[in-house]
N, C-alpha and C positions, 0 to 999 in steps of 0.2 A: 617788326616791331607785332601787326598784326596777328599773323600769323604763330609765329611766338606765343601768343597771351591762350590762341585761341588753342593750343596742347599743351596747355599748364591745369586744365581739371581732367584731359589726361589720361600721365603721368603719373599725377597725385593719384586717382582711382588706382593703375598698376601698379604704386610703390604697396597700396593699402591692402589690395589681393593677394599677396604670401601673409601678410597680417590675417587677416581675416579666415583665409584657410588652418592657418597655421591654433588658430580659436577655435574653428568647428573641427578640425580635429583633435581637442582637448576637450571640449566636447561630448565631440560619440566616444570617447575611452574615458572620462568619462558615465556614462550612461551607461556605459557595456559596465564598467566596475559595476557599477550600484546593481544593474540585475547577477551578477555573478552570485554577489554580495546577499540579495534576497534569493535566490534557491538556494542557498548554502542555508544564514538562515532556517528558510521554510523547512530541506529535509533535514537540517535538527529538528526544529519544533515538534518534526513529525518521528526520530526518535525518540527523543525528549519523550513527547502523550504514550510511545508504548511501549516506554521505562517504569514512567507512574504508573500507566496500568496494569506492565503486571508488576509492578511494589502491591497493588489494592486488590488483586488476584489473589495472593498469595497470602494475604492479614485475610480474605478471607474464606480463605482453605485452614489455616493456620490459627486462627480463632475464633467465626464463628459458627465455619464450616464444624471444627473439632467441637467446640462447644453444644452448637445441635447435636451430635452422634451421641455425647458424654450423655447430654439429658435426657432422648431418647432411651438410652442404657439403661438411667431411674427409673426412669418413668415404668418399662417392662418391669424392671424388678415390686418396683410397689406392683404393679396391678396384680400380681402372681401370690404380689403377698396379702394383697384384698378382695380373694374370691367371693367371699363372706358379704359382703359389706353390703353390700346393692350399689358398687360403681363402676360397673365394668363397660357399660354404654360407656360413659363421663369418659374413662381409660383410653377407650378403641376412638373416642372422637378423637378427643387431645393426641393421639398416635398419631392418627392418621393425619390431621391437622400437621405433625409433626414430621413425617413424611414425606410429602407436599410439600415443606419447608425446604430442609432439606436437596428432593430434587432442585425445586430451584434456584438455592443458592448454590450448588453444581451447578446447574446449568448455565447461572450469567459468573461461576467463573472463569468455562471458558470461552463465553462469550466476548469478555472484557479480554482477555486474556488468554488461546489456548496454549497450555501448562508442553503439551507434546510438542511445541516448536523449541520450546529452551530445553526441554528434555530428551528430544531426538535430533530432532535436527527439523531442516529448509524439507526435504523429499520428503519422509514420514507424514509431517503437517500439508503437505500437499497430497498427500493421501487418502490424509482424516480429511482434509476440504474435498476433496469429490466423495466422500462416500457422504459425506453430513449432506451438500451440496443436491445431492440425489437420494435422501431421505425428505429435503425441506422442497423441491422443484420438480417441476413437473418436465424430465428431463435425466438421460442416461447418460454415465460422466464415464469416459476409459484415462486412465494417467496408463505414461509410458517411458522411460526410462533409457536413456543413451548414451557411450559414453565412460571414463571412468572417472568419480565422481572423487572433487577437488576439495581441500583446505579453504571454510568461505568465513567473509568476518563475520562475527554476530550484527552490523549495519543492514548488509548485505542483504543474512537472510531475512530480515528486517522489515527492508522498504521490497523485496520481492512477494514475501506470502505474503504482505497487506497489499499490490498491487494486483495479486492474481485474484486477494480476493475482494475485492472492487470489483474485477473483469469478470470473476465471476457474476455478480449478482448485475451489471448491467447488462449479461446474458439473461437471465430469470428476466428481469423489467420490461424491455425493450424489443428482444430477437426474435422469440415463440419458439425456439430450438425444443425441440425433443432429444437432440445428443450432441453428448459436448467432446471429444481428444483435447489432452491434456497432455503434450508432450516436451520433456525434458532431458535439454539434452545437454551434456557437459564440452564443452571447449575447452581446447589448449590455454586459454587465458580469461574463462569463463566459463557464467551464467546462461543458456535462454530458456525463454520458457514460451511455447506457444499455444496459445487454444484457439482450436477452431468449433467453430456452430454449423449449425445445418438452417439456421431462423432465415427472419427475412432478406436481413444483410443491407444496403441502399447503397444508390449510387456514387464511384470513388470522387464523383467535385466534391458528398462533404464528409471527407475521409479526413480535413482539416480540422483541428484540432481547434475546438473555440474556448475563448476567455472563459473559466466556470465564472458562476455566479451561484456563488455561495455552496458549490456541491461540493464541500469536504474536500475528499480524496477522489477523484474524480478523474477523469481521463487526461484534463488537462498536467493534472499535479503529478497521474502520477510519471508524466513526461518528463516533466518538469526536474522533477527529485531524482530521479532514474542521469537525469541529465547529468546534474553535478555530477554523481562520482564517475561519470563513464562511461552510463549504460546509457539505452535506449530503452522507444516504444516505435510501431513502425503497425500500421491500420493496414490491410486490404479488403476491401465487399464488392460481393458485386449484388446486385437486386434478386433476392428469393432463390439467393444459392448459398448464401450463409454468408460470415463476417472468420475472418483470422488476423487475430493480433497477435505479436509477436513480445515481448518483451525481455532484452538482455544488460546483463550485469557486469560487471570485470571481478573478481575473488580481489580482486588488490584495488582498495579508493581512489583515482583519477578524479579530483577535484579540477574547475577548471580556473580554478586561479592556479590553481601548481603546475597547470600547463604553460597559462601567459607568463607566470615569472620566467618558466625557464626558456620557452619562445623570443619573448624582450631580453634575454640572457641571447 
């Protein structure tokens, strides 16, 4: 009797182990599901933001930009008709101010949403971004393209462009580089972009991307949003020998939730 009583707690614990294991597995599954949903929501929010910025840029161009251009045309005509009225200087000042406002509006339109991305496509937009980076920062940028261009969705184009835009900004802020190379490689099922710089680099053990603290579209966000559509981000760096960042995205969107469903099926 004594022996049987001593074995009862062990038997009860053994019986509860499968239940605990099942509960733990279910919790892990739910956590993974929530992570996938959050990544997908983050990606969709980024795309929604890009579309809203595009709409604002079009409004600036179509309404404010055209109104300013029309106003300048009318003001130039008035100046020509009032040569002997004594207001030449005032008209010149107004036209100068109007020209500055028109240039600012155009620059703001491009800053909000570059038209070249939607009108000409991703590769011309990348080359435009490279030329703009050279003008704004103290490094030279070379762009190379290899492979046969493929048709990719607007979603992929936006995410890849925004990712490269952020990577170039990081080079300008942190690397002290003087040269940057951008390699665009079309693969059989997707697009790979590699950006290399000759900056100060960093130790390999620090290549793990930290969780951001309100950095917007930082490295962590790039990796998560690319991962959500079946893409990736890889960093390689050596102290004093520069950094290489490679991003990849498929032409056809592959979402993690779809992969999970296919695996479970």
